[in-house]
Kinemage of the C-alpha trace (Angstrom):
@kinemage 1
@onewidth
@group {chain A} dominant
@subgroup {mainchain}
@vectorlist {calphas} color= white
{ca met a 1} P 0.000 0.000 0.000
{ca pro a 2} L 1.300 3.498 -0.806
{ca ala a 3} L 2.102 5.835 2.070
{ca tyr a 4} L -0.519 8.558 1.825
{ca leu a 5} L 0.752 11.980 2.929
{ca asp a 6} L -1.674 14.303 1.146
{ca his a 7} L -4.360 14.674 3.804
{ca ala a 8} L -4.451 18.439 3.239
{ca ala a 9} L -5.848 17.725 -0.245
{ca thr a 10} L -8.396 15.190 0.969
{ca thr a 11} L -8.389 12.777 3.874
{ca pro a 12} L -9.860 9.237 3.882
{ca met a 13} L -13.443 8.982 5.043
{ca his a 14} L -14.038 7.793 8.583
{ca pro a 15} L -15.636 4.306 8.579
{ca ser a 16} L -18.581 5.693 10.559
{ca ala a 17} L -19.181 8.333 7.864
{ca ile a 18} L -19.025 5.687 5.123
{ca ala a 19} L -21.557 3.576 7.016
{ca ala a 20} L -23.902 6.528 7.533
{ca met a 21} L -23.711 7.583 3.901
{ca thr a 22} L -24.164 4.035 2.591
{ca glu a 23} L -27.225 3.486 4.759
{ca gln a 24} L -28.750 6.786 3.648
{ca leu a 25} L -28.070 6.097 -0.042
{ca ala a 26} L -30.505 3.196 0.183
{ca thr a 27} L -33.283 5.571 1.268
{ca thr a 28} L -35.320 7.628 -1.196
{ca gly a 29} L -36.593 11.081 -0.367
{ca asn a 30} L -36.211 14.728 -1.371
{ca ala a 31} L -35.895 16.842 1.773
{ca ser a 32} L -38.202 19.457 0.226
{ca ser a 33} L -41.042 17.014 -0.442
{ca leu a 34} L -44.033 16.943 1.896
{ca his a 35} L -44.855 13.249 1.790
{ca thr a 36} L -43.521 10.689 4.279
{ca ala a 37} L -40.254 9.965 2.459
{ca gly a 38} L -39.590 13.680 2.076
{ca arg a 39} L -40.269 14.370 5.743
{ca gln a 40} L -37.914 11.551 6.723
{ca ala a 41} L -35.197 13.034 4.522
{ca arg a 42} L -35.833 16.463 6.049
{ca arg a 43} L -35.482 15.016 9.520
{ca val a 44} L -32.081 13.558 8.601
{ca val a 45} L -30.970 16.945 7.258
{ca glu a 46} L -32.091 18.856 10.341
{ca glu a 47} L -30.614 16.331 12.755
{ca ser a 48} L -27.346 16.542 10.800
{ca arg a 49} L -27.496 20.326 10.914
{ca glu a 50} L -27.825 20.169 14.701
{ca arg a 51} L -24.926 17.732 15.033
{ca leu a 52} L -22.664 19.763 12.765
{ca ala a 53} L -23.551 23.016 14.518
{ca lys a 54} L -22.714 21.529 17.909
{ca ala a 55} L -19.349 20.310 16.611
{ca leu a 56} L -18.556 23.787 15.262
{ca gly a 57} L -19.749 25.849 18.222
{ca ala a 58} L -22.624 27.307 16.213
{ca arg a 59} L -26.415 27.383 16.246
{ca pro a 60} L -28.221 25.030 13.844
{ca ser a 61} L -29.903 27.992 12.153
{ca glu a 62} L -26.454 29.322 11.254
{ca val a 63} L -25.465 26.289 9.143
{ca val a 64} L -26.071 26.676 5.396
{ca phe a 65} L -25.225 23.518 3.452
{ca thr a 66} L -23.297 23.911 0.194
{ca ser a 67} L -21.526 21.698 -2.329
{ca gly a 68} L -18.178 22.322 -0.630
{ca gly a 69} L -15.651 24.919 0.416
{ca thr a 70} L -15.403 26.761 -2.897
{ca glu a 71} L -19.124 27.445 -3.087
{ca ala a 72} L -19.207 28.513 0.558
{ca asp a 73} L -16.266 30.901 0.046
{ca asn a 74} L -17.920 32.437 -3.018
{ca leu a 75} L -21.267 32.821 -1.270
{ca ala a 76} L -19.632 34.457 1.736
{ca ile a 77} L -17.427 36.884 -0.180
{ca ala a 78} L -19.519 37.738 -3.234
{ca gly a 79} L -22.759 37.594 -1.243
{ca thr a 80} L -21.491 39.943 1.461
{ca phe a 81} L -19.913 42.322 -1.050
{ca ala a 82} L -23.163 42.596 -3.035
{ca ala a 83} L -25.257 43.170 0.075
{ca arg a 84} L -22.907 45.795 1.495
{ca arg a 85} L -22.701 47.666 -1.813
{ca glu a 86} L -26.492 47.690 -2.052
{ca thr a 87} L -26.918 49.483 1.285
{ca asp a 88} L -23.749 51.586 1.093
{ca pro a 89} L -22.233 52.100 -2.383
{ca ala a 90} L -19.018 53.411 -0.777
{ca arg a 91} L -18.263 49.923 0.588
{ca val a 92} L -16.143 48.826 -2.353
{ca arg a 93} L -13.021 47.502 -0.650
{ca ile a 94} L -12.194 43.915 0.317
{ca ile a 95} L -9.275 43.177 2.619
{ca ser a 96} L -7.658 39.777 2.305
{ca ser a 97} L -4.271 38.087 2.555
{ca thr a 98} L -1.969 37.101 -0.275
{ca ile a 99} L -1.786 33.514 1.013
{ca glu a 100} L -5.477 32.607 0.694
{ca his a 101} L -6.732 29.553 -1.178
{ca his a 102} L -7.640 30.185 -4.807
{ca ala a 103} L -11.326 29.745 -3.932
{ca val a 104} L -10.950 33.093 -2.164
{ca leu a 105} L -8.346 34.741 -4.411
{ca asp a 106} L -10.172 34.017 -7.657
{ca cys a 107} L -13.541 35.079 -6.249
{ca ile a 108} L -12.008 38.424 -5.262
{ca asp a 109} L -10.360 38.769 -8.680
{ca his a 110} L -13.790 38.262 -10.277
{ca leu a 111} L -15.344 40.955 -8.094
{ca val a 112} L -12.543 43.366 -9.004
{ca ala a 113} L -12.858 42.666 -12.730
{ca asp a 114} L -16.635 42.523 -13.019
{ca glu a 115} L -18.246 44.140 -9.966
{ca gly a 116} L -16.153 47.234 -9.288
{ca ala a 117} L -14.512 45.911 -6.153
{ca lys a 118} L -11.186 47.167 -4.890
{ca val a 119} L -8.871 44.992 -2.865
{ca thr a 120} L -6.179 45.611 -0.301
{ca trp a 121} L -3.856 42.625 -0.100
{ca val a 122} L -2.069 41.965 3.183
{ca asp a 123} L 1.218 40.045 3.075
{ca pro a 124} L 2.235 37.562 5.767
{ca asp a 125} L 5.374 37.865 7.807
{ca pro a 126} L 8.294 35.551 6.839
{ca ser a 127} L 6.850 32.764 9.008
{ca gly a 128} L 3.569 32.817 7.078
{ca val a 129} L 1.445 34.594 9.685
{ca val a 130} L -0.842 37.474 8.699
{ca thr a 131} L -0.668 39.661 11.783
{ca ala a 132} L -3.671 41.462 13.207
{ca glu a 133} L -1.619 44.667 13.137
{ca ala a 134} L -1.131 44.333 9.381
{ca val a 135} L -4.867 43.821 8.836
{ca leu a 136} L -5.669 46.806 11.055
{ca ala a 137} L -3.270 48.981 9.058
{ca ala a 138} L -5.162 47.999 5.899
{ca ile a 139} L -8.495 48.853 7.537
{ca asp a 140} L -7.187 52.189 8.786
{ca glu a 141} L -6.387 53.318 5.233
{ca asp a 142} L -10.122 54.057 4.887
{ca pro a 143} L -12.458 52.138 7.230
{ca gln a 144} L -15.648 53.479 5.615
{ca ser a 145} L -14.742 51.910 2.267
{ca val a 146} L -14.345 48.351 3.544
{ca ala a 147} L -17.078 45.860 2.653
{ca leu a 148} L -15.512 42.870 4.406
{ca val a 149} L -12.332 41.204 5.628
{ca thr a 150} L -11.599 37.597 4.690
{ca leu a 151} L -8.732 35.698 6.328
{ca met a 152} L -8.193 31.938 6.370
{ca trp a 153} L -8.063 30.147 9.733
{ca ala a 154} L -5.071 28.009 8.736
{ca asn a 155} L -2.972 27.973 5.585
{ca asn a 156} L -3.335 24.947 3.343
{ca glu a 157} L 0.296 24.919 2.198
{ca val a 158} L 2.591 25.882 5.063
{ca gly a 159} L 0.116 25.180 7.869
{ca thr a 160} L 0.356 28.497 9.711
{ca ile a 161} L -2.591 29.304 11.985
{ca gln a 162} L -3.855 32.863 11.689
{ca pro a 163} L -5.091 35.242 14.457
{ca val a 164} L -8.689 35.138 13.245
{ca ala a 165} L -10.389 36.045 16.519
{ca glu a 166} L -8.105 39.044 17.016
{ca val a 167} L -8.757 40.244 13.458
{ca ala a 168} L -12.521 39.833 13.941
{ca ala a 169} L -12.465 41.998 17.069
{ca leu a 170} L -10.511 44.743 15.301
{ca ala a 171} L -12.753 44.686 12.226
{ca his a 172} L -15.967 44.718 14.266
{ca ala a 173} L -14.772 47.858 16.036
{ca his a 174} L -15.173 49.515 12.615
{ca gly a 175} L -18.466 47.767 11.780
{ca ile a 176} L -16.816 45.451 9.238
{ca pro a 177} L -17.913 41.790 8.846
{ca val a 178} L -15.285 39.047 8.791
{ca his a 179} L -15.200 35.762 6.882
{ca thr a 180} L -12.764 32.932 7.515
{ca asp a 181} L -12.034 29.867 5.407
{ca ala a 182} L -11.646 27.208 8.103
{ca val a 183} L -11.478 24.276 5.690
{ca gln a 184} L -8.021 23.179 6.897
{ca ala a 185} L -8.697 23.856 10.572
{ca val a 186} L -11.858 21.993 11.631
{ca gly a 187} L -11.025 18.682 13.251
{ca his a 188} L -7.316 19.514 13.375
{ca val a 189} L -7.242 22.436 15.822
{ca pro a 190} L -9.967 23.723 18.153
{ca val a 191} L -12.579 25.689 16.174
{ca asp a 192} L -15.502 27.451 17.841
{ca phe a 193} L -17.525 29.653 15.507
{ca thr a 194} L -19.263 31.682 18.197
{ca ala a 195} L -16.164 32.205 20.323
{ca ser a 196} L -14.091 33.286 17.303
{ca gly a 197} L -16.343 36.286 16.715
{ca val a 198} L -16.340 35.893 12.932
{ca asp a 199} L -19.524 36.458 10.959
{ca leu a 200} L -19.012 33.793 8.307
{ca met a 201} L -17.006 30.558 8.280
{ca thr a 202} L -16.380 28.051 5.502
{ca val a 203} L -16.060 24.323 6.223
{ca thr a 204} L -16.010 21.248 4.005
{ca ala a 205} L -16.447 17.542 4.641
{ca his a 206} L -13.601 15.904 2.735
{ca lys a 207} L -10.858 17.563 4.801
{ca leu a 208} L -12.125 16.022 8.055
{ca gly a 209} L -13.137 12.503 7.109
{ca gly a 210} L -16.403 13.099 5.239
{ca pro a 211} L -17.281 12.787 1.544
{ca val a 212} L -16.241 15.052 -1.311
{ca gly a 213} L -18.957 17.376 -2.608
{ca val a 214} L -20.576 18.702 0.552
{ca gly a 215} L -19.674 21.598 2.831
{ca ala a 216} L -21.249 24.467 4.679
{ca leu a 217} L -21.150 28.189 5.187
{ca val a 218} L -21.716 28.992 8.844
{ca ala a 219} L -23.361 32.423 8.837
{ca arg a 220} L -24.529 34.430 11.822
{ca arg a 221} L -28.251 35.095 11.698
{ca asp a 222} L -27.603 38.826 11.374
{ca ala a 223} L -25.089 38.357 8.540
{ca val a 224} L -26.399 40.129 5.443
{ca leu a 225} L -25.808 38.223 2.210
{ca lys a 226} L -27.208 38.178 -1.296
{ca pro a 227} L -27.643 34.697 -2.795
{ca gln a 228} L -25.304 33.787 -5.623
{ca ser a 229} L -27.503 31.043 -7.077
{ca his a 230} L -31.219 31.147 -7.712
{ca gly a 231} L -33.856 28.472 -7.492
{ca gly a 232} L -35.809 26.891 -4.671
{ca gly a 233} L -34.003 28.771 -1.909
{ca gln a 234} L -33.678 25.620 0.149
{ca glu a 235} L -31.022 26.950 2.553
{ca arg a 236} L -32.248 30.167 4.226
{ca gln a 237} L -32.988 31.577 0.761
{ca leu a 238} L -29.200 31.899 0.444
{ca arg a 239} L -28.390 28.694 -1.393
{ca ser a 240} L -30.664 26.855 -3.792
{ca gly a 241} L -30.492 23.248 -4.883
{ca thr a 242} L -31.776 19.846 -3.846
{ca leu a 243} L -29.958 18.796 -0.698
{ca asp a 244} L -27.632 15.776 -0.828
{ca val a 245} L -29.069 13.998 2.195
{ca pro a 246} L -26.598 11.046 2.307
{ca ala a 247} L -23.581 13.352 2.021
{ca ile a 248} L -24.967 15.752 4.637
{ca arg a 249} L -25.510 12.910 7.084
{ca ala a 250} L -21.978 11.610 6.491
{ca phe a 251} L -20.590 15.148 6.871
{ca ala a 252} L -22.175 15.536 10.291
{ca val a 253} L -20.985 12.118 11.469
{ca ala a 254} L -17.428 12.816 10.280
{ca ala a 255} L -17.343 16.266 11.878
{ca glu a 256} L -18.550 14.858 15.195
{ca glu a 257} L -15.878 12.188 15.146
{ca ala a 258} L -13.105 14.552 14.041
{ca val a 259} L -13.925 17.119 16.716
{ca arg a 260} L -14.403 14.508 19.436
{ca ser a 261} L -10.974 12.969 18.744
{ca gln a 262} L -9.229 16.251 17.867
{ca ala a 263} L -7.089 16.586 20.988
{ca gln a 264} L -5.909 12.984 20.850
{ca glu a 265} L -5.234 13.169 17.106
{ca gln a 266} L -3.395 16.454 17.524
{ca glu a 267} L -0.967 14.896 19.987
{ca lys a 268} L -0.335 11.949 17.670
{ca leu a 269} L 0.127 14.075 14.561
{ca ile a 270} L 2.442 16.577 16.213
{ca ala a 271} L 4.733 13.719 17.223
{ca leu a 272} L 4.721 12.267 13.695
{ca arg a 273} L 5.131 15.697 12.066
{ca asp a 274} L 8.002 16.681 14.314
{ca arg a 275} L 9.884 13.449 13.675
{ca leu a 276} L 9.352 13.801 9.939
{ca ile a 277} L 10.629 17.381 9.898
{ca arg a 278} L 13.486 16.771 12.314
{ca glu a 279} L 14.837 13.717 10.490
{ca ala a 280} L 14.312 15.245 7.037
{ca leu a 281} L 16.381 18.258 8.105
{ca gly a 282} L 19.032 15.838 9.316
{ca leu a 283} L 19.426 14.019 5.991
{ca gly a 284} L 22.198 16.384 4.926
{ca tyr a 285} L 20.639 17.878 1.791
{ca gly a 286} L 20.219 21.423 3.073
{ca ile a 287} L 16.451 20.928 3.453
{ca glu a 288} L 14.594 23.774 5.167
{ca val a 289} L 11.182 23.886 6.833
{ca thr a 290} L 8.850 26.738 5.949
{ca gly a 291} L 6.437 28.551 8.207
{ca ser a 292} L 6.390 28.673 11.970
{ca trp a 293} L 7.726 25.473 13.521
{ca gln a 294} L 9.096 24.324 16.806
{ca glu a 295} L 8.762 20.860 18.252
{ca gly a 296} L 5.522 20.218 20.101
{ca asp a 297} L 3.834 23.346 18.730
{ca gly a 298} L 0.207 22.895 17.789
{ca glu a 299} L -0.889 26.507 18.214
{ca arg a 300} L 0.970 28.220 15.377
{ca arg a 301} L 1.134 25.368 12.863
{ca leu a 302} L -1.331 22.656 11.864
{ca pro a 303} L -0.404 19.417 13.641
{ca gly a 304} L -0.127 17.355 10.464
{ca asn a 305} L 1.647 19.840 8.201
{ca ala a 306} L 5.294 19.357 7.157
{ca his a 307} L 6.273 21.740 4.368
{ca leu a 308} L 9.839 21.489 3.148
{ca leu a 309} L 12.103 23.286 0.692
{ca val a 310} L 14.609 21.001 -1.036
{ca pro a 311} L 17.376 22.993 -2.746
{ca gly a 312} L 18.416 22.019 -6.247
{ca thr a 313} L 15.164 20.263 -7.102
{ca glu a 314} L 11.902 20.901 -8.872
{ca gly a 315} L 8.927 20.030 -6.680
{ca asp a 316} L 7.113 18.269 -9.500
{ca ser a 317} L 10.113 16.006 -10.128
{ca leu a 318} L 10.264 15.133 -6.453
{ca leu a 319} L 6.533 14.422 -6.393
{ca tyr a 320} L 6.699 11.962 -9.300
{ca leu a 321} L 9.839 10.263 -8.004
{ca leu a 322} L 8.281 9.838 -4.572
{ca asp a 323} L 5.060 8.628 -6.145
{ca ala a 324} L 7.020 5.951 -8.009
{ca ala a 325} L 8.470 4.935 -4.638
{ca gly a 326} L 4.985 4.618 -3.132
{ca ile a 327} L 4.810 8.015 -1.404
{ca glu a 328} L 1.761 10.136 -2.230
{ca cys a 329} L 2.225 13.815 -1.404
{ca ser a 330} L 2.000 17.289 -2.939
{ca thr a 331} L 4.206 20.149 -4.020
{ca gly a 332} L 1.805 22.768 -2.740
{ca ser a 333} L 2.361 24.739 -5.936
{ca ala a 334} L -0.257 25.883 -8.426
{ca cys a 335} L -0.246 24.754 -12.033
{ca gln a 336} L -1.749 27.276 -14.402
{ca ala a 337} L -2.321 26.531 -18.083
{ca gly a 338} L -0.135 23.441 -17.744
{ca val a 339} L 2.902 25.472 -16.675
{ca pro a 340} L 4.175 24.769 -13.143
{ca gln a 341} L 4.433 27.960 -11.107
{ca pro a 342} L 6.081 28.555 -7.735
{ca ser a 343} L 3.616 28.702 -4.870
{ca his a 344} L 1.998 32.106 -4.418
{ca val a 345} L 2.080 31.435 -0.679
{ca leu a 346} L 5.849 31.000 -0.588
{ca leu a 347} L 6.454 34.019 -2.810
{ca ala a 348} L 4.235 36.132 -0.523
{ca met a 349} L 6.336 34.951 2.426
{ca gly a 350} L 9.448 36.266 0.689
{ca val a 351} L 10.885 32.915 -0.405
{ca pro a 352} L 13.006 33.432 -3.552
{ca glu a 353} L 11.435 31.930 -6.670
{ca glu a 354} L 14.286 29.483 -7.235
{ca gln a 355} L 13.917 28.128 -3.704
{ca ala a 356} L 10.125 28.020 -3.942
{ca lys a 357} L 10.348 25.656 -6.909
{ca gly a 358} L 11.662 22.932 -4.629
{ca ala a 359} L 8.648 22.853 -2.310
{ca leu a 360} L 7.258 19.614 -0.927
{ca arg a 361} L 4.108 19.407 1.218
{ca leu a 362} L 3.780 16.290 3.341
{ca ser a 363} L 0.483 16.329 5.232
{ca leu a 364} L -0.566 13.764 7.822
{ca gly a 365} L -4.028 12.786 9.013
{ca his a 366} L -6.117 10.380 11.035
{ca thr a 367} L -4.872 7.276 9.185
{ca ser a 368} L -1.179 8.254 9.366
{ca thr a 369} L 1.298 6.043 11.204
{ca gly a 370} L 4.971 5.937 12.032
{ca ala a 371} L 5.407 3.562 9.100
{ca asp a 372} L 4.321 6.364 6.739
{ca val a 373} L 7.012 8.629 8.163
{ca asp a 374} L 9.567 5.833 7.877
{ca ala a 375} L 8.649 5.310 4.225
{ca val a 376} L 9.087 8.998 3.364
{ca leu a 377} L 12.428 9.278 5.111
{ca ala a 378} L 13.662 6.131 3.362
{ca ala a 379} L 12.563 7.320 -0.087
{ca leu a 380} L 13.687 10.963 0.129
{ca pro a 381} L 17.470 10.581 -0.408
{ca ser a 382} L 17.161 8.683 -3.676
{ca ala a 383} L 14.395 10.979 -4.916
{ca ile a 384} L 16.450 14.083 -4.119
{ca asp a 385} L 19.560 12.683 -5.790
{ca arg a 386} L 17.653 11.854 -8.976
{ca ala a 387} L 15.756 15.170 -8.976
{ca arg a 388} L 19.015 17.079 -8.660
{ca arg a 389} L 20.593 15.154 -11.518
{ca ala a 390} L 17.548 15.911 -13.665
{ca ser a 391} L 17.784 19.626 -12.875
{ca gly a 392} L 21.527 19.746 -13.516
{ca trp a 393} L 22.147 21.146 -10.034
{ca thr a 394} L 25.796 21.315 -9.061
{ca gly a 395} L 25.376 22.607 -5.524
């Protein structure tokens, strides 16, 4: 069996979520229908909404089911921007960080190109943290022009955890709503929607042991949004579409399990992550770790995230060589129009482009074991040697 170290892309479903989804797939019923089968489906949806809300520190009425994180991000950002512009045309500015996921970056780019939005991008510090002071400086440029602030809870590439609650408090002092993409955080670090103070939070099932294709936008009841799709208005008139009852049930079961076991899993993953990073740095290839890292730290970096820079290599070459050796991982870089590009996250952190090309993201999850770490450490030297020969690196 390959050693799977790409949990940040998608993590295996929990057996309990598979069982719940499989059982529900055998049941017919549209949750919007009024007959018996429809009412049974509706009951499953509402019970799942309650379970998910409890796991996230939210009220059930705040959970809006979507098809995943991308849709939830777009609804939060575009929906808030449209609503704010409608009541106050001067609210044209969006504040966000340069290390966001493309579901956020590309949505903002669309609003700039087509909807008259303006954006203030905030860079991280060299460790990958977007400080509250930097966000406040962006707000202070012209508070009355800001429609919203959007800042991810944890970065999907280098694993840095952002000061979301602090940013929310600062933004609210100026009457500005805050959205956070918490896709990478839920089930991996403590996440409490109400306690965080944010207005909108994106979550998705397949990052925490649920199925692909279902997620949620958690939106405070007083959050003002305009829907971005039109139809039956099934979810608070904010999101239309027939609800995927089996996936929603599995999502709730997976979230419950991930949150319930979070502290125990965090301890396990930190130990595995730290050994992987420590021994990779000790291989003698000049490997560096990106982001904020010190052994035992689960507050500033995601427990399962090991992001390395390997000098003299191309990340894609390393990925394929490791894949051939039975190691499944990621470069963390974007590929646009078939042309590999250095990670926008690393470039925003000030990593030189040549160094950024040698990025390798190794992400651990609930199925990870010490044997997976052993396999990576055993395969890395040969993969690095071959990747360097291919690149013509002379050191």
